[in-house]
C-alpha positions in Angstrom: 6.2 -4.5 1.7 5.0 -5.9 5.0 2.3 -8.4 5.7 0.9 -6.4 8.6 -2.7 -6.7 9.8 -4.3 -3.3 9.2 -6.4 -3.7 12.3 -3.3 -4.0 14.4 -1.9 -0.9 12.7 -4.9 1.1 13.7 -4.1 0.3 17.4 -0.4 1.0 16.9 0.0 4.0 14.6 3.4 5.1 13.3 2.5 8.5 14.6 2.9 7.1 18.1 6.6 7.4 17.5 8.1 10.8 18.3 8.6 13.1 15.3 6.4 11.0 12.9 3.6 13.3 11.7 1.0 12.8 9.0 3.3 13.4 6.0 5.9 10.9 7.3 3.0 8.4 8.2 1.8 8.6 4.6 5.3 8.0 3.2 5.7 5.0 5.5 2.3 3.7 4.5 3.3 4.0 0.9 6.2 1.7 1.8 3.9 -0.8 3.5 4.9 0.2 7.0 1.6 0.7 8.8 2.4 0.4 12.6 4.9 1.7 15.1 5.8 -2.0 15.9 6.7 -2.6 12.3 8.8 0.5 12.0 10.7 -0.4 15.2 11.3 -3.9 13.9 12.6 -2.7 10.6 14.7 0.1 11.9 15.2 3.5 10.3 17.6 2.5 7.6 15.4 -0.3 6.2 12.3 1.8 6.5 13.9 4.8 4.8 15.1 2.5 2.0 11.6 1.2 1.5 10.3 4.7 1.4 12.7 5.5 -1.4 11.8 2.3 -3.2 8.2 3.4 -3.0 9.1 6.5 -5.0 9.7 9.1 -2.3 12.5 11.5 -2.9 15.6 11.4 -0.6 15.7 14.1 2.1 18.3 14.0 4.8 16.1 15.7 7.4 13.4 13.1 6.9 16.0 10.4 7.5 17.1 12.1 10.7 13.4 12.4 11.8 13.2 8.6 11.7 16.5 8.0 13.5 15.8 10.5 16.3 12.2 9.5 16.6 13.0 5.8 17.1 15.4 6.9 19.8 12.8 9.1 21.4 14.7 12.3 20.7 13.7 15.6 19.1 14.2 15.5 15.3 16.9 18.3 15.5 18.9 16.8 18.3 21.5 15.3 16.0 24.7 17.4 15.7 28.4 17.2 15.1 30.0 13.8 14.6 26.7 12.0 15.0 25.2 14.0 12.2 28.2 13.4 10.0 27.9 9.7 10.6 24.2 9.7 9.8 24.9 11.6 6.6 27.2 8.8 5.5 24.6 6.2 6.3 21.9 8.3 4.4 24.2 8.7 1.4 24.8 4.9 1.3 21.1 4.2 1.5 20.3 6.6 -1.3 23.1 5.3 -3.4 22.0 1.7 -2.8 18.4 2.4 -3.8 19.2 4.5 -6.8 22.0 2.5 -8.4 21.0 1.4 -11.9 17.5 3.0 -11.7 15.9 5.8 -13.5 16.4 7.0 -17.1 19.8 6.3 -18.7 20.4 10.1 -19.2 19.9 10.7 -15.5 22.4 8.0 -14.6 25.0 9.5 -17.0 24.4 13.0 -15.7 24.9 11.6 -12.1 28.1 9.9 -13.1 29.6 13.2 -14.5 28.3 15.2 -11.5 25.6 17.3 -13.3 22.5 15.2 -12.4 19.8 16.0 -9.9 21.1 17.3 -6.6 20.4 14.7 -3.9 
């Protein structure tokens, strides 16, 4: 969580960042990220990890929205080798946040490859 001043967040909404709409803003708020300044300071990887820790389900496009938005680019601008590299980063964030969490049966199913698709 962050120790942001909510008054400052009102003057600097996360929706000021390209691609960040109401749904992403709510997910970021759930993770304690209330302002565009805080999101820029954390960066997409840390912010996305915090969203996962707050209980949001992993979604690669959502991750790309943050990356591209912080770069001032359209959400669908990422292609080819850049997209493949982002997928590796996304998978690492998801694996790092989900390791050892959840019901034991879910961890076992993940280990043998029959768990939830992520």
